[in-house]
Backbone as ProteinMPNN parsed JSONL, in Angstrom:
{"seq_chain_A": "MVENTLKQAFDAETLLTGLSFVIKQKRKEKQLTQEDLSCDVGLARGYLSDVECGARNFSMKNLVKIANGLDVRPSELISLAEEYMRRRAVESHNQVQVHNHQLITASGAEAEAP", "coords_chain_A": {"N_chain_A": [[0.82, -1.194, 0.0], [1.866, 1.297, 0.865], [3.789, 1.44, -1.065], [2.321, 1.884, -3.461], [1.366, 4.412, -2.831], [3.751, 5.837, -2.799], [4.48, 5.636, -5.491], [2.492, 7.198, -6.651], [3.311, 9.598, -5.678], [5.188, 10.59, -7.36], [4.34, 11.745, -9.749], [4.254, 14.173, -12.414], [3.059, 16.592, -11.623], [3.064, 16.572, -8.786], [5.783, 16.388, -8.35], [6.587, 18.832, -9.334], [5.357, 20.459, -7.421], [6.887, 19.711, -5.214], [9.424, 20.617, -6.056], [8.93, 23.354, -6.122], [8.538, 23.908, -3.403], [11.092, 23.199, -2.383], [12.818, 24.951, -3.754], [11.995, 27.428, -2.757], [12.59, 27.016, -0.034], [15.409, 26.63, -0.128], [16.176, 29.122, -1.122], [15.456, 30.775, 1.003], [17.119, 29.708, 2.988], [19.555, 30.606, 2.036], [19.262, 33.188, 2.589], [18.19, 34.965, 0.735], [16.191, 37.303, -1.021], [13.235, 37.106, -3.081], [13.531, 38.978, -5.044], [16.341, 39.391, -5.035], [17.294, 36.821, -5.885], [15.955, 36.506, -8.339], [17.011, 38.641, -9.849], [19.703, 37.876, -9.889], [19.614, 35.591, -11.486], [18.368, 36.309, -13.797], [15.586, 36.286, -14.169], [12.158, 37.293, -13.994], [10.824, 38.733, -10.994], [8.161, 38.182, -10.37], [7.758, 35.882, -11.892], [9.47, 34.084, -10.551], [8.179, 34.061, -8.091], [5.761, 32.825, -8.845], [6.833, 30.318, -9.525], [7.729, 29.418, -7.012], [5.316, 29.208, -5.711], [4.145, 27.155, -6.97], [2.62, 27.651, -9.156], [3.547, 27.787, -11.671], [4.68, 26.06, -14.455], [7.76, 25.315, -15.015], [10.675, 25.475, -17.186], [13.43, 23.195, -17.898], [15.641, 24.669, -18.478], [15.231, 27.032, -17.008], [15.152, 25.879, -14.492], [17.817, 25.129, -14.21], [19.002, 27.683, -14.226], [17.927, 28.74, -11.843], [18.898, 26.882, -9.973], [21.662, 27.343, -10.251], [21.752, 29.958, -9.277], [21.201, 29.439, -6.658], [23.377, 28.097, -5.89], [23.515, 25.29, -6.118], [23.304, 21.96, -7.517], [21.104, 21.17, -10.243], [20.156, 18.566, -10.078], [20.307, 18.092, -7.357], [18.272, 19.701, -6.345], [16.097, 18.357, -7.48], [16.363, 15.819, -6.276], [16.001, 16.518, -3.569], [13.384, 17.443, -3.753], [12.065, 15.077, -4.478], [12.498, 13.574, -2.148], [11.127, 15.147, -0.283], [8.492, 14.896, -1.287], [8.181, 12.147, -1.034], [8.261, 11.854, 1.763], [5.959, 13.318, 2.405], [4.017, 11.709, 1.162], [4.215, 9.302, 2.6], [3.582, 10.236, 5.185], [0.96, 11.059, 4.712], [-0.215, 8.61, 4.025], [0.129, 7.246, 6.453], [-1.487, 8.815, 8.116], [-3.995, 8.271, 7.042], [-4.149, 5.547, 7.643], [-4.212, 5.63, 10.469], [-6.579, 7.067, 10.821], [-8.421, 5.26, 9.654], [-8.132, 3.116, 11.428], [-9.131, 4.302, 13.746], [-11.781, 4.673, 12.967], [-12.62, 2.019, 12.672], [-12.255, 1.076, 15.268], [-14.04, 2.747, 16.638], [-16.443, 1.935, 15.45], [-16.555, -0.7, 16.279], [-16.79, -0.328, 19.034], [-19.288, 0.915, 19.174], [-20.88, -1.138, 18.277], [-20.648, -2.929, 20.359], [-21.814, -1.605, 22.446], [-24.476, -1.429, 24.872]], "CA_chain_A": [[0.0, 0.0, 0.0], [2.767, 2.459, 0.881], [4.468, 1.439, -2.362], [1.439, 2.573, -4.403], [1.342, 5.818, -2.438], [5.01, 6.428, -3.249], [4.432, 5.767, -6.947], [1.643, 8.346, -6.931], [4.004, 10.811, -5.243], [6.179, 11.017, -8.33], [3.845, 12.237, -11.027], [4.862, 15.46, -12.761], [2.461, 17.694, -10.857], [3.543, 16.569, -7.406], [7.215, 16.702, -8.374], [6.636, 20.286, -9.49], [5.038, 20.992, -6.102], [8.076, 19.493, -4.398], [10.465, 21.547, -6.51], [8.532, 24.695, -5.681], [8.825, 23.988, -1.969], [12.543, 23.122, -2.174], [13.417, 26.192, -4.256], [11.705, 28.474, -1.763], [13.339, 26.687, 1.177], [16.823, 26.902, -0.385], [16.342, 30.575, -1.236], [15.4, 31.334, 2.356], [18.346, 29.283, 3.673], [20.633, 31.485, 1.555], [18.853, 34.537, 2.999], [17.963, 35.76, -0.468], [14.804, 37.65, -1.329], [12.87, 36.744, -4.453], [14.134, 40.008, -5.893], [17.769, 39.083, -5.152], [17.51, 35.637, -6.712], [15.478, 36.732, -9.709], [17.998, 39.5, -10.516], [20.918, 37.084, -10.085], [19.461, 34.554, -12.518], [17.772, 36.871, -15.011], [14.158, 35.974, -14.284], [11.308, 38.287, -13.337], [10.465, 38.367, -9.631], [6.832, 37.578, -10.423], [7.934, 34.525, -12.399], [10.025, 33.292, -9.457], [7.095, 33.913, -7.123], [4.881, 31.782, -9.386], [7.553, 29.045, -9.401], [7.725, 29.021, -5.603], [3.934, 28.901, -5.308], [3.683, 26.002, -7.735], [1.676, 28.121, -10.17], [4.256, 27.906, -12.949], [5.377, 24.867, -14.936], [8.961, 25.939, -15.561], [11.516, 24.647, -18.049], [14.721, 22.736, -17.375], [16.554, 25.811, -18.633], [15.035, 27.908, -15.854], [15.559, 25.128, -13.309], [19.276, 25.257, -14.138], [19.287, 29.062, -13.807], [17.58, 28.877, -10.427], [19.864, 26.064, -9.23], [22.928, 28.073, -10.244], [21.587, 31.099, -8.378], [21.173, 28.923, -5.286], [24.653, 27.381, -5.707], [23.3, 23.84, -6.011], [23.074, 21.288, -8.801], [19.68, 20.91, -10.489], [19.835, 17.217, -9.587], [20.107, 18.176, -5.907], [16.911, 20.215, -6.141], [15.157, 17.279, -7.824], [16.463, 14.803, -5.214], [15.344, 17.056, -2.373], [11.944, 17.477, -4.032], [11.588, 13.694, -4.398], [12.492, 13.188, -0.74], [10.025, 15.893, 0.323], [7.232, 14.295, -1.709], [8.145, 10.804, -0.441], [7.866, 12.029, 3.158], [4.541, 13.725, 2.43], [3.191, 10.558, 0.799], [4.219, 8.37, 3.734], [2.814, 10.868, 6.254], [-0.449, 11.01, 4.318], [-0.618, 7.208, 4.138], [0.039, 6.934, 7.881], [-2.665, 9.498, 8.657], [-5.164, 7.513, 6.589], [-4.176, 4.308, 8.418], [-4.657, 5.974, 11.826], [-8.0, 7.419, 10.716], [-9.163, 4.013, 9.427], [-8.104, 2.371, 12.688], [-10.049, 4.982, 14.662], [-13.143, 4.371, 12.516], [-12.903, 0.615, 12.981], [-12.359, 0.99, 16.72], [-15.3, 3.402, 17.027], [-17.538, 1.08, 14.984], [-16.585, -1.858, 17.177], [-17.272, 0.132, 20.34], [-20.726, 1.153, 19.029], [-21.543, -2.42, 18.126], [-20.643, -3.575, 21.664], [-22.576, -0.816, 23.42], [-25.804, -2.024, 25.112]], "C_chain_A": [[0.864, 1.258, 0.0], [3.464, 2.577, -0.463], [3.624, 2.16, -3.415], [1.374, 4.057, -4.104], [2.601, 6.514, -2.923], [5.035, 6.599, -4.761], [3.604, 6.99, -7.344], [2.345, 9.65, -6.595], [4.939, 11.351, -6.316], [5.591, 11.324, -9.702], [4.375, 13.658, -11.221], [4.332, 16.605, -11.896], [2.982, 17.729, -9.425], [5.048, 16.823, -7.341], [7.405, 18.208, -8.527], [6.323, 20.977, -8.158], [6.237, 20.859, -5.174], [9.203, 20.431, -4.765], [10.164, 22.966, -6.043], [8.879, 24.898, -4.215], [10.335, 24.063, -1.72], [13.238, 24.4, -2.637], [13.202, 27.315, -3.245], [12.521, 28.255, -0.492], [14.823, 27.018, 1.002], [17.086, 28.407, -0.477], [16.359, 31.218, 0.151], [16.63, 30.947, 3.173], [19.522, 30.178, 3.301], [20.378, 32.94, 1.924], [18.774, 35.493, 1.804], [16.484, 36.108, -0.559], [14.499, 37.123, -2.73], [13.502, 37.731, -5.429], [15.616, 39.73, -6.118], [18.004, 37.926, -6.126], [17.084, 35.876, -8.154], [16.443, 37.617, -10.49], [19.271, 38.72, -10.835], [20.805, 36.128, -11.266], [18.786, 35.056, -13.793], [16.327, 36.477, -15.252], [13.369, 37.07, -13.57], [10.937, 37.81, -11.935], [9.104, 37.686, -9.589], [6.874, 36.141, -10.924], [8.446, 33.618, -11.287], [8.974, 33.063, -8.374], [6.136, 32.81, -7.562], [5.526, 30.403, -9.275], [7.453, 28.541, -7.964], [6.333, 28.663, -5.09], [3.383, 27.674, -6.028], [2.706, 26.368, -8.834], [2.291, 28.167, -11.566], [4.938, 26.581, -13.264], [6.618, 25.372, -15.667], [9.83, 24.942, -16.316], [12.778, 24.191, -17.33], [15.737, 23.874, -17.441], [16.444, 26.74, -17.422], [15.353, 27.2, -14.537], [17.069, 25.232, -13.125], [19.662, 26.662, -13.684], [19.054, 29.237, -12.308], [18.578, 28.094, -9.568], [21.205, 26.78, -9.143], [22.873, 29.266, -9.29], [21.571, 30.695, -6.909], [22.455, 28.159, -4.944], [24.469, 25.895, -5.413], [23.148, 23.263, -7.408], [21.566, 21.112, -9.011], [19.263, 19.539, -9.959], [19.615, 17.208, -8.075], [18.705, 18.698, -5.598], [15.882, 19.123, -6.409], [15.172, 16.2, -6.74], [15.77, 15.265, -3.939], [13.832, 17.099, -2.551], [11.353, 16.076, -3.947], [11.488, 13.244, -2.945], [11.343, 13.875, 0.002], [8.686, 15.235, -0.022], [7.088, 12.885, -1.141], [7.682, 10.904, 1.026], [6.395, 12.411, 3.266], [3.626, 12.555, 2.123], [3.098, 9.563, 1.953], [3.406, 8.944, 4.887], [1.318, 10.799, 5.957], [-0.989, 9.589, 4.469], [-0.808, 6.833, 5.606], [-1.173, 7.589, 8.521], [-3.942, 8.764, 8.268], [-5.285, 6.231, 7.402], [-4.683, 4.566, 9.839], [-6.151, 6.284, 11.818], [-8.849, 6.154, 10.535], [-9.226, 3.183, 10.705], [-9.086, 2.976, 13.687], [-11.503, 4.695, 14.284], [-13.538, 2.947, 12.883], [-13.106, 0.451, 14.485], [-13.68, 1.596, 17.19], [-16.492, 2.541, 16.62], [-17.686, -0.135, 15.882], [-17.139, -1.49, 18.529], [-18.782, 0.37, 20.295], [-21.472, -0.149, 18.96], [-21.638, -3.146, 19.478], [-21.488, -2.855, 22.697], [-23.962, -1.417, 23.603], [-26.936, -1.246, 24.514]], "O_chain_A": [[0.62, 2.18, -0.778], [3.705, 3.682, -0.947], [4.155, 2.963, -4.182], [1.33, 4.875, -5.023], [2.543, 7.646, -3.403], [5.553, 7.596, -5.263], [3.97, 7.725, -8.261], [2.018, 10.695, -7.158], [5.435, 12.471, -6.187], [6.277, 11.177, -10.714], [4.888, 14.266, -10.281], [5.093, 17.483, -11.49], [3.305, 18.798, -8.907], [5.533, 17.413, -6.375], [8.297, 18.788, -7.907], [6.959, 21.972, -7.811], [6.564, 21.788, -4.434], [9.869, 20.982, -3.888], [11.065, 23.688, -5.617], [9.439, 25.925, -3.832], [10.798, 24.893, -0.938], [14.156, 24.878, -1.97], [14.129, 28.059, -2.923], [13.079, 29.202, 0.061], [15.43, 27.622, 1.887], [18.093, 28.901, 0.028], [17.177, 32.094, 0.431], [17.133, 31.75, 3.959], [20.377, 30.474, 4.135], [21.181, 33.819, 1.61], [19.218, 36.64, 1.855], [15.627, 35.295, -0.212], [15.406, 36.742, -3.47], [13.951, 37.35, -6.51], [16.103, 39.817, -7.245], [18.798, 38.031, -7.061], [17.788, 35.485, -9.084], [16.675, 37.373, -11.674], [19.85, 38.876, -11.91], [21.787, 35.883, -11.966], [18.65, 34.306, -14.76], [15.89, 36.35, -16.396], [13.876, 37.699, -12.641], [10.758, 36.612, -11.715], [8.915, 36.719, -8.852], [6.128, 35.285, -10.449], [7.931, 32.517, -11.092], [8.898, 31.974, -7.805], [5.744, 31.964, -6.759], [4.845, 29.425, -8.966], [7.131, 27.377, -7.728], [6.198, 27.895, -4.137], [2.282, 27.213, -5.727], [2.034, 25.496, -9.386], [1.625, 28.544, -12.53], [5.683, 26.045, -12.443], [6.528, 25.807, -16.814], [9.734, 23.731, -16.114], [13.145, 24.732, -16.288], [16.587, 24.014, -16.561], [17.458, 27.181, -16.88], [15.775, 27.841, -13.574], [17.547, 25.404, -12.004], [20.551, 26.819, -12.847], [19.882, 29.812, -11.601], [19.046, 28.598, -8.547], [21.818, 26.82, -8.076], [23.84, 29.546, -8.581], [21.885, 31.495, -6.028], [22.595, 27.637, -3.837], [25.165, 25.319, -4.577], [22.893, 23.992, -8.367], [20.831, 20.923, -8.041], [18.153, 19.372, -9.453], [18.828, 16.41, -7.566], [18.034, 18.197, -4.696], [14.913, 18.976, -5.663], [14.115, 15.719, -6.33], [15.043, 14.5, -3.306], [13.083, 16.824, -1.613], [10.262, 15.897, -3.405], [10.509, 12.609, -2.553], [10.667, 13.252, 0.821], [7.845, 15.04, 0.855], [5.98, 12.472, -0.8], [6.824, 10.139, 1.468], [5.672, 11.891, 4.116], [2.573, 12.412, 2.745], [2.02, 9.043, 2.244], [2.623, 8.224, 5.507], [0.512, 10.515, 6.844], [-2.091, 9.389, 4.981], [-1.789, 6.18, 5.962], [-1.822, 6.987, 9.377], [-4.865, 8.648, 9.074], [-6.384, 5.857, 7.811], [-5.496, 3.799, 10.354], [-6.896, 5.829, 12.685], [-9.879, 5.999, 11.191], [-10.268, 2.611, 11.023], [-9.79, 2.251, 14.39], [-12.352, 4.499, 15.153], [-14.652, 2.7, 13.346], [-14.029, -0.238, 14.919], [-14.36, 1.025, 18.043], [-17.456, 2.432, 17.378], [-18.799, -0.55, 16.207], [-17.889, -2.268, 19.12], [-19.484, 0.066, 21.259], [-22.567, -0.276, 19.508], [-22.59, -3.888, 19.719], [-21.843, -3.438, 23.722], [-24.575, -1.867, 22.635], [-28.095, -1.642, 24.647]]}, "name": "protein", "num_of_chains": 1, "seq": "MVENTLKQAFDAETLLTGLSFVIKQKRKEKQLTQEDLSCDVGLARGYLSDVECGARNFSMKNLVKIANGLDVRPSELISLAEEYMRRRAVESHNQVQVHNHQLITASGAEAEAP"}
């Protein structure tokens, strides 16, 4: 079951969400504003904002520009995004399992009640 959840975590849309999160996190770690990074890499600040919000499907060319501006390899951003999405998928799966257990336990308790 977790395996299926992990497979679902790696479709293009969720990977893009992960990249958006990681780019924003790395930018903040470097104590750069969106304006600083966008000027450094030659992208509009609004474009970078859209990237960080997950509202923009950006090209590999721009991923490389952003990675260079953050002093990391593009592959590192992708790996971090995959790890982020993997953790989210496992956490989501675990929450569903806990919820299902609570429902089953509550149903059993109701059935036993006089």
